[in-house]
C-alpha positions as CSV (number, residue, x, y, z in Angstrom):
1,M,-1.8,23.5,-38.1
2,T,-5.6,23.9,-37.3
3,A,-7.5,27.1,-36.6
4,A,-7.6,26.1,-32.9
5,E,-3.8,26.0,-32.8
6,I,-3.6,29.4,-34.5
7,S,-5.9,30.8,-31.8
8,R,-3.6,29.4,-29.1
9,I,-0.5,30.9,-30.6
10,A,-2.1,34.3,-31.2
11,G,-3.9,34.3,-27.8
12,V,-7.3,35.0,-29.4
13,T,-10.5,33.1,-29.8
14,R,-11.3,30.8,-32.7
15,A,-14.0,33.3,-33.8
16,T,-11.3,35.9,-34.2
17,V,-9.3,33.5,-36.4
18,S,-12.4,33.0,-38.5
19,N,-12.9,36.7,-38.9
20,W,-9.2,37.1,-40.0
21,R,-9.8,34.5,-42.7
22,R,-12.9,36.4,-44.0
23,R,-11.7,39.9,-43.7
24,H,-8.0,39.8,-44.7
25,D,-7.1,38.8,-48.3
26,N,-3.5,38.2,-47.3
27,F,-4.3,35.7,-44.6
28,P,-2.4,32.4,-45.5
29,A,-4.4,30.1,-47.7
30,P,-5.1,26.6,-46.4
31,S,-2.3,24.1,-47.3
32,G,-4.2,20.9,-46.5
33,G,-7.1,19.4,-44.7
34,T,-10.7,19.9,-45.9
35,E,-13.0,22.8,-46.6
36,S,-14.6,22.4,-43.2
37,S,-11.4,21.6,-41.3
38,P,-8.5,23.4,-43.2
39,L,-4.9,23.1,-42.2
40,Y,-2.4,25.9,-42.5
41,D,1.3,26.2,-43.0
42,L,2.8,27.0,-39.6
43,E,5.6,29.2,-40.9
44,A,3.3,31.2,-43.1
45,V,0.9,31.8,-40.2
46,R,3.6,32.9,-37.9
47,S,5.0,35.2,-40.5
48,W,1.5,36.7,-41.0
49,L,1.0,37.2,-37.3
50,G,4.4,38.8,-37.0
51,S,3.5,41.3,-39.7
52,R,0.5,42.4,-37.7
53,G,2.5,42.6,-34.4
54,H,1.1,39.5,-32.8
55,T,3.8,38.0,-30.7
56,S,3.3,34.4,-29.5
57,A,0.9,34.0,-26.6
58,A,1.6,30.3,-26.2
59,N,3.2,29.0,-23.0
60,P,6.8,27.7,-23.3
61,T,5.6,24.1,-23.6
62,E,3.2,24.9,-26.4
63,E,5.9,27.0,-28.1
64,L,8.3,24.1,-27.9
65,R,5.6,21.8,-29.6
66,T,5.1,24.4,-32.3
67,T,8.9,24.8,-32.9
68,L,9.3,21.0,-33.1
69,R,6.6,20.8,-35.7
70,L,8.2,23.6,-37.8
71,R,11.6,21.9,-37.5
72,A,10.1,18.6,-38.7
73,Q,8.3,20.3,-41.7
74,N,11.5,22.1,-42.8
75,N,13.6,19.0,-42.1
76,S,16.5,21.4,-41.5
77,G,19.3,21.1,-39.1
78,S,21.6,18.1,-38.9
79,G,20.9,17.4,-35.3
80,G,19.0,14.3,-36.0
81,S,15.6,13.2,-34.7
82,T,13.7,14.5,-31.7
83,T,15.1,11.8,-29.5
84,D,18.6,13.5,-29.9
85,L,17.2,16.4,-27.8
86,L,16.3,14.2,-24.9
87,S,19.7,14.1,-23.4
88,L,19.8,17.9,-23.8
89,V,16.8,18.1,-21.5
90,L,18.8,16.3,-18.8
91,A,21.7,18.7,-19.3
92,A,19.5,21.7,-19.2
93,T,17.9,20.6,-15.9
94,R,21.4,20.6,-14.3
95,R,21.9,24.3,-15.2
96,K,20.8,27.2,-13.0
97,P,18.2,29.6,-14.4
98,E,20.9,32.3,-14.9
99,E,23.0,29.8,-16.8
100,L,20.1,29.0,-19.1
101,K,19.5,32.7,-19.7
102,A,23.1,33.1,-20.7
103,L,22.7,30.3,-23.2
104,L,19.6,31.9,-24.6
105,D,21.5,35.1,-25.2
106,L,24.2,33.4,-27.3
107,P,24.4,33.7,-31.1
108,D,22.8,30.9,-33.0
109,G,26.1,29.1,-33.9
110,D,27.5,29.3,-30.4
111,L,24.3,28.1,-28.9
112,A,24.3,25.1,-31.3
113,D,27.9,24.2,-30.3
114,R,27.3,24.5,-26.6
115,A,24.1,22.5,-26.8
116,A,25.8,19.7,-28.8
117,R,28.6,19.4,-26.3
118,A,26.2,19.3,-23.3
119,A,24.0,16.7,-25.0
120,T,27.0,14.5,-26.0
121,D,28.4,14.6,-22.5
122,L,25.3,12.9,-21.2
123,A,24.5,10.6,-24.2
124,D,25.8,7.5,-22.3
125,A,23.1,8.0,-19.7
126,V,20.3,7.7,-22.3
127,P,19.7,4.3,-23.9
128,G,20.3,4.3,-27.6
129,A,21.4,7.9,-27.7
130,R,24.2,9.0,-30.0
131,P,26.7,11.9,-30.2
132,V,24.8,15.0,-31.4
133,H,25.8,17.7,-33.8
134,F,23.5,20.8,-33.9
135,T,23.8,23.7,-36.4
136,A,22.7,27.3,-36.4
137,A,19.5,26.2,-38.1
138,D,18.5,24.3,-34.9
139,A,18.8,27.4,-32.8
140,P,15.0,28.1,-32.7
141,V,14.2,24.6,-31.2
142,L,17.2,24.8,-28.9
143,R,16.0,28.2,-27.5
144,A,12.4,26.9,-27.1
145,L,13.7,23.8,-25.3
146,F,15.9,25.8,-22.9
147,L,13.1,28.3,-22.3
148,C,10.6,25.5,-21.5
149,V,13.1,23.8,-19.1
150,R,13.8,27.2,-17.4
151,D,10.1,28.3,-17.0
152,E,8.2,25.0,-16.7
153,G,10.7,22.3,-15.8
154,G,12.4,19.4,-17.4
155,Q,9.4,17.1,-17.3
156,A,7.3,19.5,-19.4
157,A,10.0,19.6,-22.1
158,L,10.5,15.9,-21.9
159,S,6.8,15.2,-22.5
160,A,6.7,17.6,-25.5
161,L,9.7,15.8,-27.1
162,A,8.3,12.3,-26.5
163,E,4.9,13.3,-27.8
164,R,6.4,14.6,-31.0
165,E,8.5,11.4,-31.5
166,L,5.5,9.2,-30.8
167,E,3.5,11.1,-33.4
168,D,6.2,10.7,-36.0
169,S,6.6,7.0,-35.3
170,A,2.8,6.4,-35.3
171,A,3.2,4.4,-32.1
172,S,-0.1,3.2,-30.6
173,G,-1.1,2.0,-27.2
174,T,1.5,4.2,-25.4
175,Y,-0.8,5.3,-22.6
176,Q,0.7,7.0,-19.6
177,T,-0.1,5.7,-16.1
178,P,-1.7,8.7,-14.3
179,A,0.3,9.9,-11.4
180,P,-2.4,9.1,-8.7
181,L,-2.6,5.5,-10.0
182,A,1.2,5.2,-10.0
183,D,1.3,6.6,-6.4
184,L,-1.4,4.1,-5.3
185,A,0.5,1.2,-6.9
186,A,3.7,2.3,-5.1
187,R,1.8,2.5,-1.7
188,L,0.7,-1.1,-2.1
189,I,4.3,-2.3,-1.9
190,P,4.9,-2.9,1.9
191,G,7.8,-0.9,3.4
192,T,10.4,0.9,1.2
193,P,11.9,-1.4,-1.4
194,T,15.5,-0.6,-2.3
195,S,15.4,-2.1,-5.8
196,V,12.4,-1.8,-8.2
197,L,11.8,-3.1,-11.8
198,D,9.3,-2.0,-14.3
199,P,9.6,-4.4,-17.4
200,A,7.1,-2.2,-19.4
201,C,8.2,1.2,-18.1
202,G,6.6,3.5,-20.7
203,S,7.1,7.0,-19.5
204,G,8.5,5.8,-16.2
205,A,5.5,6.9,-14.0
206,L,5.5,3.8,-11.8
207,L,9.3,3.9,-11.2
208,A,9.0,7.7,-10.4
209,A,6.4,6.9,-7.8
210,T,8.7,4.5,-6.1
211,A,11.5,6.9,-6.3
212,R,9.4,9.5,-4.4
213,R,9.2,6.8,-1.7
214,K,13.0,6.6,-1.6
215,S,13.7,3.5,-3.7
216,S,17.3,3.9,-4.8
217,E,17.8,1.3,-7.6
218,L,15.5,1.7,-10.5
219,Y,15.4,-0.7,-13.5
220,G,13.2,-0.3,-16.5
221,Q,12.7,-1.8,-20.0
222,D,10.4,-0.8,-22.9
223,T,10.0,-1.9,-26.5
224,L,9.9,1.7,-27.8
225,P,13.2,3.4,-27.8
226,V,11.7,6.8,-27.2
227,Q,9.8,5.6,-24.2
228,A,12.9,4.0,-22.7
229,Q,14.9,7.2,-23.3
230,R,12.1,9.3,-21.9
231,S,11.8,7.1,-18.9
232,A,15.6,7.2,-18.2
233,V,15.8,11.0,-18.5
234,G,12.7,11.6,-16.5
235,L,13.9,9.3,-13.7
236,M,17.3,11.0,-13.5
237,I,15.5,14.3,-13.2
238,T,13.0,13.0,-10.6
239,A,15.6,11.0,-8.5
240,P,19.1,12.4,-9.2
241,E,20.5,10.3,-6.3
242,A,19.1,7.0,-7.5
243,E,20.9,4.4,-9.7
244,V,18.8,4.4,-12.9
245,T,19.2,1.6,-15.5
246,V,16.8,1.5,-18.5
247,R,17.0,-0.7,-21.5
248,T,15.2,-1.0,-24.8
249,G,13.6,-4.2,-25.9
250,D,10.7,-6.7,-25.5
251,S,10.9,-7.9,-21.9
252,L,9.1,-11.2,-22.6
253,R,11.1,-12.2,-25.6
254,V,14.5,-10.5,-24.9
255,D,14.7,-9.9,-21.2
256,A,17.4,-7.2,-20.6
257,F,17.8,-8.2,-16.9
258,P,17.7,-12.1,-17.0
259,D,19.5,-12.6,-13.8
260,L,18.1,-9.7,-11.8
261,T,16.0,-10.2,-8.7
262,V,14.6,-7.1,-7.0
263,D,12.5,-6.2,-3.9
264,A,9.5,-5.1,-5.9
265,V,8.1,-5.1,-9.5
266,L,5.5,-2.5,-10.7
267,C,4.1,-2.8,-14.1
268,N,1.3,-1.5,-16.3
269,P,1.8,-4.0,-19.2
270,P,0.2,-3.8,-22.7
271,Y,-3.2,-5.4,-22.8
272,G,-4.7,-7.9,-25.3
273,D,-1.5,-8.7,-27.1
274,R,-1.8,-12.0,-28.9
275,D,1.7,-11.7,-30.4
276,W,3.6,-11.8,-27.1
277,G,5.6,-14.8,-28.0
278,H,3.4,-17.8,-27.0
279,D,4.9,-20.3,-29.4
280,E,8.6,-19.4,-29.0
281,L,8.3,-19.1,-25.2
282,A,6.3,-22.3,-24.6
283,Y,9.1,-23.9,-22.5
284,D,10.3,-20.8,-20.7
285,P,11.2,-21.4,-17.1
286,R,9.3,-18.3,-16.0
287,W,6.0,-20.1,-16.4
288,A,6.1,-21.7,-12.9
289,Y,2.4,-21.4,-12.5
290,G,1.4,-22.7,-15.9
291,V,2.0,-21.8,-19.6
292,P,-0.2,-18.8,-20.4
293,A,-2.6,-19.2,-23.2
294,R,-2.1,-17.2,-26.4
295,A,-4.9,-14.8,-25.3
296,E,-3.4,-14.4,-21.8
297,S,-0.4,-12.1,-22.4
298,E,-1.3,-10.4,-19.0
299,L,-0.7,-13.7,-17.2
300,A,2.7,-13.9,-18.9
301,W,3.6,-10.5,-17.5
302,V,2.4,-11.6,-14.0
303,Q,4.7,-14.6,-14.1
304,H,7.5,-12.5,-15.6
305,A,7.2,-10.1,-12.6
306,L,7.2,-13.0,-10.1
307,A,10.3,-14.5,-11.7
308,H,12.2,-11.2,-11.0
309,L,11.3,-11.0,-7.3
310,R,13.4,-12.2,-4.5
311,P,11.5,-14.6,-2.1
312,G,9.0,-12.5,-0.2
313,G,9.2,-9.6,-2.6
314,H,6.0,-7.9,-3.9
315,A,4.7,-7.2,-7.4
316,V,1.9,-4.8,-8.3
317,L,0.4,-5.0,-11.8
318,I,-2.4,-2.9,-13.4
319,L,-4.5,-5.3,-15.5
320,P,-7.7,-5.3,-17.5
321,P,-10.7,-7.0,-15.8
322,A,-10.9,-9.8,-18.3
323,T,-7.7,-11.2,-16.8
324,A,-9.6,-12.1,-13.7
325,G,-12.3,-14.2,-15.4
326,R,-11.4,-15.4,-18.9
327,A,-11.8,-19.1,-19.2
328,S,-8.4,-19.5,-21.0
329,G,-6.6,-18.3,-17.9
330,R,-8.3,-20.3,-15.2
331,R,-5.5,-22.8,-14.7
332,V,-2.8,-20.2,-14.1
333,R,-5.2,-18.2,-11.9
334,R,-5.9,-21.3,-9.8
335,E,-2.2,-22.0,-9.3
336,L,-1.5,-18.4,-8.4
337,V,-4.1,-18.6,-5.7
338,R,-3.2,-22.2,-4.5
339,S,0.5,-21.3,-4.1
340,G,-0.2,-18.1,-2.2
341,A,1.4,-15.9,-4.8
342,L,-1.8,-13.8,-5.3
343,R,-2.4,-11.7,-2.3
344,A,-5.0,-9.1,-3.3
345,V,-7.1,-7.8,-6.2
346,V,-8.3,-4.2,-6.2
347,G,-11.1,-3.1,-8.5
348,L,-10.8,0.5,-9.8
349,P,-13.5,2.7,-11.1
350,A,-13.8,3.3,-14.8
351,G,-11.8,6.3,-15.9
352,A,-8.9,5.6,-13.5
353,A,-6.5,5.1,-16.5
354,P,-6.6,4.5,-20.2
355,P,-8.6,2.9,-21.7
356,L,-11.0,5.1,-19.7
357,H,-14.1,3.1,-20.4
358,V,-12.7,0.0,-18.7
359,A,-12.7,-0.5,-14.9
360,L,-9.1,-1.8,-14.5
361,Q,-7.8,-3.9,-11.6
362,I,-4.6,-3.9,-9.5
363,W,-3.2,-7.3,-8.7
364,V,-0.8,-7.5,-5.7
365,L,1.4,-10.6,-5.7
366,Q,4.2,-11.9,-3.4
367,R,6.8,-14.5,-4.3
368,P,6.4,-17.4,-1.9
369,E,9.2,-18.0,0.5
370,P,10.4,-21.5,1.1
371,G,9.0,-22.7,4.4
372,G,7.0,-19.5,4.7
373,A,3.6,-19.2,6.4
374,E,0.6,-20.7,4.6
375,R,-1.6,-18.1,3.0
376,K,-5.2,-19.0,3.6
377,S,-7.1,-16.1,2.0
378,V,-7.0,-13.5,-0.8
379,L,-8.1,-9.9,-0.2
380,F,-10.6,-8.4,-2.6
381,V,-11.3,-4.6,-2.6
382,D,-13.8,-2.9,-4.9
383,T,-13.2,0.9,-4.9
384,A,-15.6,1.3,-7.8
385,T,-18.6,0.6,-5.5
386,G,-17.0,1.1,-2.1
387,S,-17.4,4.8,-1.8
388,D,-20.1,6.2,0.3
389,R,-23.3,7.0,-1.6
390,G,-26.1,9.5,-1.1
391,S,-29.7,8.5,-0.7
392,M,-31.5,6.9,-3.6
393,S,-33.6,10.0,-4.1
394,T,-30.6,12.2,-4.3
395,S,-28.7,10.1,-6.8
396,V,-31.7,9.5,-9.0
397,S,-32.5,13.2,-9.0
398,A,-29.0,14.1,-10.1
399,S,-29.1,11.7,-13.0
400,V,-32.4,12.8,-14.5
401,S,-32.9,16.4,-13.7
402,G,-30.7,17.9,-16.4
403,T,-29.1,20.2,-13.9
404,R,-27.5,19.7,-10.5
405,P,-28.3,21.2,-7.2
406,K,-25.9,23.4,-5.4
407,G,-23.4,21.3,-3.6
408,G,-22.7,19.1,-6.5
409,S,-24.9,16.0,-6.9
410,R,-23.6,15.6,-10.5
411,P,-21.1,12.7,-11.1
412,A,-17.9,14.2,-9.7
413,P,-14.4,13.6,-11.0
414,L,-12.7,10.5,-9.8
415,D,-12.1,10.7,-6.0
416,W,-8.5,9.5,-6.0
417,A,-8.2,10.3,-2.3
418,G,-11.1,8.0,-1.5
419,V,-10.0,5.3,-3.9
420,E,-6.5,5.3,-2.4
421,N,-7.7,5.4,1.2
422,L,-10.0,2.5,0.8
423,A,-7.5,0.3,-1.1
424,V,-4.5,1.1,1.1
425,T,-6.4,0.9,4.4
426,A,-7.8,-2.5,3.6
427,W,-4.5,-3.8,2.3
428,E,-2.5,-2.7,5.3
429,A,-5.1,-4.2,7.7
430,F,-4.9,-7.5,5.7
431,V,-1.1,-7.5,5.8
432,R,-1.0,-7.0,9.5
433,D,-3.5,-9.8,10.3
434,P,-4.8,-11.8,7.3
435,D,-6.7,-14.3,9.5
436,G,-8.3,-11.6,11.6
437,F,-9.3,-9.2,8.8
438,T,-12.7,-7.8,9.3
439,D,-14.8,-7.8,6.1
440,E,-16.6,-4.7,4.9
441,P,-19.5,-5.9,2.7
442,G,-19.6,-4.1,-0.5
443,R,-16.1,-2.7,-0.1
444,A,-13.5,-5.3,1.0
445,R,-13.5,-9.0,1.9
446,A,-10.9,-11.6,2.6
447,V,-12.0,-14.8,0.7
448,P,-10.6,-18.2,1.8
449,V,-8.4,-19.8,-0.8
450,V,-10.5,-22.9,-0.9
451,D,-13.5,-20.8,-2.1
452,L,-11.5,-19.5,-5.1
453,L,-10.4,-22.9,-6.5
454,D,-13.6,-23.7,-8.5
455,D,-13.7,-24.4,-12.2
456,M,-13.4,-20.8,-13.3
457,A,-11.3,-19.3,-10.5
458,D,-13.0,-16.0,-11.0
459,L,-11.1,-13.2,-9.3
460,A,-13.4,-10.3,-10.1
461,P,-13.5,-8.1,-6.9
462,A,-17.2,-7.1,-7.5
463,R,-18.2,-10.7,-7.3
464,H,-16.5,-11.4,-4.0
465,V,-17.2,-8.2,-2.1
466,R,-20.8,-7.9,-3.0
467,V,-23.3,-7.7,-0.2
468,T,-24.9,-11.1,0.4
469,R,-28.1,-12.1,2.2
470,S,-26.2,-12.8,5.4
471,D,-24.8,-9.2,5.4
472,I,-28.2,-7.5,5.4
473,A,-30.5,-7.3,8.4
474,P,-34.2,-7.7,7.4
475,E,-35.0,-4.4,9.2
476,E,-32.4,-2.5,7.2
477,L,-33.6,-3.8,3.9
478,A,-37.3,-3.1,4.8
479,A,-36.3,0.5,5.7
480,D,-34.5,0.9,2.4
481,L,-37.6,-0.5,0.6
482,D,-40.0,1.9,2.4
483,A,-37.8,4.9,1.5
484,A,-37.6,3.8,-2.2
485,R,-41.3,3.2,-2.3
486,A,-42.0,6.6,-0.8
487,D,-39.8,8.2,-3.4
488,L,-41.5,6.3,-6.2
489,L,-45.0,7.4,-5.0
490,R,-43.8,11.1,-4.8
491,S,-42.3,10.7,-8.3
492,T,-45.5,9.3,-9.8
493,R,-47.5,12.2,-8.3
494,S,-45.0,14.6,-9.9
495,L,-45.2,12.8,-13.2
496,A,-49.0,13.0,-13.1
497,R,-48.8,16.8,-12.4
498,A,-46.3,17.2,-15.3
499,A,-48.6,15.3,-17.6
500,R,-51.5,17.6,-16.7
501,D,-49.5,20.8,-17.0
502,S,-48.3,19.8,-20.5
503,D,-51.9,20.1,-21.8
504,C,-52.3,22.0,-25.1
505,T,-55.3,22.8,-27.4
506,A,-55.9,22.0,-31.0
507,A,-54.7,24.7,-33.5
508,G,-58.0,24.5,-35.5
509,A,-58.8,23.1,-38.9
510,S,-55.2,23.4,-40.1
511,A,-51.8,23.5,-38.5
512,A,-50.3,26.9,-37.6
513,E,-47.7,28.3,-40.0
514,W,-45.0,30.8,-39.5
515,R,-42.4,32.7,-41.4
516,T,-39.0,31.3,-40.4
517,A,-35.3,32.2,-40.5
518,T,-32.2,30.1,-40.2
519,A,-29.9,30.3,-37.2
520,S,-27.3,31.8,-39.5
521,D,-29.7,34.6,-40.4
522,L,-30.4,35.3,-36.8
523,A,-26.7,35.3,-35.9
524,R,-25.9,37.8,-38.7
525,G,-28.7,40.0,-37.3
526,G,-27.2,39.9,-33.8
527,A,-30.1,37.9,-32.3
528,L,-27.9,35.1,-31.2
529,A,-24.3,33.8,-31.3
530,V,-23.3,30.3,-32.4
531,L,-20.3,28.7,-30.5
532,R,-18.6,25.3,-30.6
533,T,-15.6,23.6,-29.1
534,S,-12.9,22.0,-31.3
535,P,-14.0,18.3,-31.9
536,D,-10.4,17.1,-31.5
537,T,-9.5,15.8,-28.1
538,V,-6.2,14.8,-26.6
539,P,-5.4,14.4,-22.9
540,G,-4.2,17.5,-21.1
541,G,-5.0,20.1,-23.7
542,A,-7.3,22.6,-21.9
543,G,-6.3,25.1,-19.4
544,G,-5.1,28.3,-21.0
545,A,-8.2,30.4,-21.6
546,H,-10.1,30.4,-18.4
547,G,-7.4,29.8,-15.8
548,S,-7.2,26.5,-14.1
549,E,-9.7,24.3,-16.0
550,A,-8.9,21.0,-14.2
551,A,-11.7,21.7,-11.7
552,R,-14.3,22.6,-14.3
553,A,-16.8,20.1,-15.6
554,V,-17.5,19.7,-19.3
555,L,-21.0,19.4,-20.7
556,T,-21.1,16.6,-23.4
557,A,-23.5,15.5,-26.0
558,A,-24.2,12.4,-23.9
559,D,-25.3,14.7,-21.0
560,I,-27.9,16.3,-23.2
561,E,-29.2,12.9,-24.4
562,R,-29.3,11.5,-20.9
563,G,-30.6,14.6,-19.2
564,T,-27.7,14.7,-16.8
565,G,-25.5,17.6,-15.5
566,P,-22.0,18.1,-16.9
567,T,-20.0,14.9,-16.5
568,G,-17.1,15.4,-19.0
569,D,-13.4,15.8,-18.0
570,A,-11.6,19.1,-18.8
571,A,-8.3,17.2,-19.1
572,E,-9.6,15.6,-22.4
573,L,-10.4,18.9,-24.1
574,R,-7.9,20.0,-26.8
575,D,-9.4,23.5,-27.2
576,S,-8.0,25.8,-24.6
577,A,-10.5,28.4,-25.7
578,A,-13.5,26.2,-25.0
579,P,-16.6,28.5,-24.3
580,L,-18.0,28.7,-20.8
581,I,-21.7,27.9,-20.6
582,A,-24.0,30.6,-19.2
583,E,-27.6,30.1,-17.9
584,G,-30.0,30.5,-20.7
585,D,-27.7,29.2,-23.4
586,V,-29.3,26.7,-25.8
587,L,-27.3,23.5,-26.2
588,V,-27.8,21.3,-29.3
589,R,-26.2,17.9,-29.9
590,A,-23.9,18.0,-33.0
591,V,-24.7,14.4,-34.1
592,A,-28.3,13.5,-34.8
593,G,-29.7,10.2,-33.4
594,G,-30.2,8.5,-30.0
595,E,-33.2,8.3,-27.8
596,G,-33.0,11.5,-25.7
597,P,-33.7,15.1,-26.6
598,M,-31.5,16.9,-29.1
599,A,-31.5,20.3,-27.4
600,R,-32.0,21.9,-24.0
601,V,-31.6,25.2,-22.2
602,A,-28.6,25.5,-19.8
603,G,-29.8,25.8,-16.2
604,E,-28.1,26.9,-13.0
605,G,-26.3,23.6,-12.7
606,D,-24.7,24.0,-16.2
607,T,-23.4,27.5,-15.5
608,G,-19.6,27.8,-15.6
609,A,-19.1,24.4,-17.3
610,L,-17.0,24.1,-20.4
611,L,-18.7,23.4,-23.7
612,G,-17.7,19.9,-24.7
613,P,-17.0,18.5,-28.2
614,H,-19.9,17.6,-30.5
615,V,-22.2,20.2,-28.8
616,H,-23.3,23.5,-30.4
617,L,-24.1,26.5,-28.2
618,L,-26.5,29.1,-29.3
619,R,-26.6,32.2,-27.1
620,P,-29.8,34.2,-27.7
621,D,-30.3,37.8,-27.0
622,P,-33.1,37.6,-24.3
623,T,-34.6,40.8,-25.5
624,R,-35.3,39.2,-28.9
625,L,-35.5,35.5,-28.4
626,D,-37.0,33.2,-25.7
627,A,-34.5,30.5,-24.8
628,W,-37.0,27.7,-24.2
629,C,-38.9,28.5,-27.4
630,L,-35.7,28.5,-29.3
631,A,-34.6,25.1,-27.8
632,G,-38.0,23.6,-28.5
633,F,-38.0,24.4,-32.2
634,L,-34.3,23.8,-32.7
635,G,-34.6,20.3,-31.3
636,S,-37.7,19.2,-33.3
637,E,-37.3,16.0,-35.4
638,D,-38.1,17.8,-38.7
639,N,-35.7,20.6,-38.0
640,I,-32.8,18.3,-37.0
641,A,-33.4,16.1,-40.1
642,G,-33.4,19.2,-42.4
643,A,-30.2,20.5,-41.0
644,S,-28.3,17.2,-40.9
645,T,-25.8,16.0,-43.5
646,G,-24.1,12.6,-43.9
647,S,-25.0,9.0,-44.6
648,T,-24.0,6.9,-41.6
649,V,-23.3,9.7,-39.1
650,L,-25.6,12.6,-39.4
651,Q,-23.9,15.9,-38.5
652,V,-26.1,18.8,-37.5
653,S,-25.2,22.1,-39.2
654,P,-26.4,24.7,-36.6
655,G,-26.6,27.5,-39.1
656,R,-29.2,25.6,-41.1
657,L,-31.6,25.1,-38.2
658,R,-34.8,27.1,-38.7
659,V,-36.6,29.2,-36.1
660,P,-40.1,30.8,-36.5
661,L,-40.2,34.6,-36.4
662,L,-42.7,35.2,-33.6
663,P,-43.4,38.2,-31.3
664,L,-41.5,37.8,-28.0
665,A,-44.7,37.5,-26.1
666,V,-45.8,34.6,-28.3
667,Q,-42.3,33.1,-28.0
668,R,-42.7,33.1,-24.2
669,Q,-46.0,31.2,-24.4
670,Y,-44.3,28.5,-26.6
671,G,-41.3,28.6,-24.3
672,E,-43.4,27.8,-21.3
673,A,-45.0,24.9,-23.1
674,F,-41.6,23.5,-24.1
675,R,-40.3,23.9,-20.6
676,R,-43.2,21.8,-19.3
677,V,-42.3,19.1,-22.0
678,H,-38.8,19.1,-20.6
679,E,-40.1,18.6,-17.1
680,L,-42.4,15.8,-18.2
681,R,-39.4,14.0,-19.8
682,A,-37.3,14.5,-16.6
683,E,-40.1,13.2,-14.3
684,A,-40.6,10.2,-16.5
685,R,-36.9,9.3,-16.4
686,R,-36.9,9.7,-12.6
687,A,-40.0,7.5,-12.2
688,V,-38.5,4.8,-14.3
689,L,-35.3,4.7,-12.3
690,L,-37.1,4.7,-9.0
691,A,-39.4,1.9,-10.1
692,E,-36.4,-0.2,-11.1
693,E,-34.7,0.4,-7.7
694,T,-37.9,-0.4,-5.8
695,A,-38.4,-3.6,-7.8
696,R,-34.7,-4.5,-7.3
697,L,-35.0,-4.2,-3.5
698,L,-38.2,-6.2,-3.5
699,A,-36.7,-9.0,-5.5
700,A,-33.5,-9.1,-3.5
701,G,-35.4,-9.2,-0.2
702,L,-37.8,-11.9,-1.3
703,T,-35.1,-14.2,-2.7
704,G,-32.7,-13.5,0.1
705,G,-35.2,-14.3,2.9
706,Q,-35.2,-10.8,4.4
707,L,-38.7,-10.1,3.2
708,L,-41.9,-12.2,3.3
709,P,-44.9,-11.8,1.1
710,S,-47.7,-9.9,2.9
711,A,-50.9,-11.6,3.8
712,E,-52.6,-10.0,0.8
713,S,-50.0,-11.6,-1.5
714,G,-51.1,-15.1,-0.9
715,E,-52.2,-17.6,1.8
716,G,-50.4,-20.3,3.7
717,V,-47.0,-18.7,4.0
718,Q,-45.7,-19.0,7.6
719,G,-42.0,-18.5,7.9
720,G,-41.3,-20.7,4.9
721,N,-43.7,-23.6,5.8
722,S,-46.3,-23.8,3.1
723,H,-48.3,-26.4,1.3
724,P,-49.2,-26.6,-2.4
């Protein structure tokens, strides 16, 4: 276990753990890892903490994770793998809290016997589960599991067990579908489908979303046994009245439900899989719309979903954007459009689901009915650009100022309510009256089928909903241009003032020299403190140290480089004790390189944000150090180079950064000069962005016909009639 995990167990900060290591000779020695990132034996640490009277401060879920790791290390107990505990979660959720308390009070041997009987009784409900035999040695993990179910619910215990099994099996690509995205996908199925299939069910999030909408027959399949088992147990907990059937296996190669037709299919299939069975499935009857190319596994999943629908049934698939435009898939895409099977494509913002850097899409399909109505158009919705935006000046100001005004002009967390409202409202209006759908330029548009049947059959929403020349009135574009130009003029004046204010004088015949000290020296003397967040990140880790962290932003190294306010997501922080940033803190990027500044002073807009990974925080004593002076010297090129180690990636060691020892009054003079340098950088970035926006509006208006060159721009232009 890492030092961060020790801090969570003991309920202390990582700095306290570091102090224990230095001050106590009997603190457990590292059992692995590296000198800079040591790993400790879990049992030895817990024994040491117990000898000092430190009871565990971890929540029940974290305690279960810790106990599972200890069980795996010791390899004790004959109860089998972690998956053998999954059916026990289901049994525990069917017990009342007082019954679970009674189980917890049993002696170890009796507890093991009762748990084994309870898990075995429900083994048939879990795919691939076997009869279980626990021993007294398994009592710690059984108690942790029952306690987690009692205090935090079955889903929390289920997630901890599945995570452990996935780590042990080294499975990759097992992303969970976020609950808001699963709910959106379920809402795109018209009505309330009785029977629903997810052929790549993973953790069961999509099926659970339909169960919340009262679907009563739930079918799932997944290649990983632990995911199929997790999905089955989770669905039986979420929807105890529903009929749940989950199987293990590859749906494309070995379909567990070959004769099943359902009302709806929801699926978030694996992406970019070139080994999906192209050669062996070349003549499969599911390919009614064309044999998918080897690189088009996603189009194989699309047709698999359609094959399992009853006529008129709907399918919703979450797909990568490349599926909409890759040349190798154009024939299948054309046939899906031509036949009327494709009803809508919804573009999502980046960050909606893993992989977070990709703007995924939702495809809504419907199996054609014999003799059904002709489908003349396909709906395209772009939720990534469809939300209302502020003025150009506000958005640019937010992106270059380095702080954010009160009211939150920084990039906000994903607005799921807005995404869902735009997508569902447009889809429901389209379903009611496809021919009478009113387009919303830039947000949603119903595109005639004939317009989609070109050589590429490109189905990217952004391409089809974009605002065209016919959507913009000349007066509107001219007004936007005037506003952008006015902002640019104000920005250039501000840039000129910043350039004048940054004036300095020559030092004389030779450069000024100072006596310097390292940041480590200053920290030992109490002049500053050096803090850092754990560099490890996993989804859903933060939240224990400062209350509910989901609403807090995280300041990242990229924010310092770009000069933006905090834009990181607290859900991706592993370190539950991540420091909170205070105004006046000095923030230094932990990896050297890039184009932007290496350091800055935290302003009002950064206050209260969590410190992100790969950022050092130096908190100066304001009676001894000026923050702006400190940031200016710490971020200098020579200082960063001298404090960096590595060959390809240069890691900045904050303790090695050097600071001149100057009287506080002199520091403040330097600090004011460095603050003006920061303002010069910010104004320059702002002016560049405004100039780009002004040029874009000019070019768009001239090429679109909404704007004409002024008389000073040339002669002979009269409404398009000109002579060479």
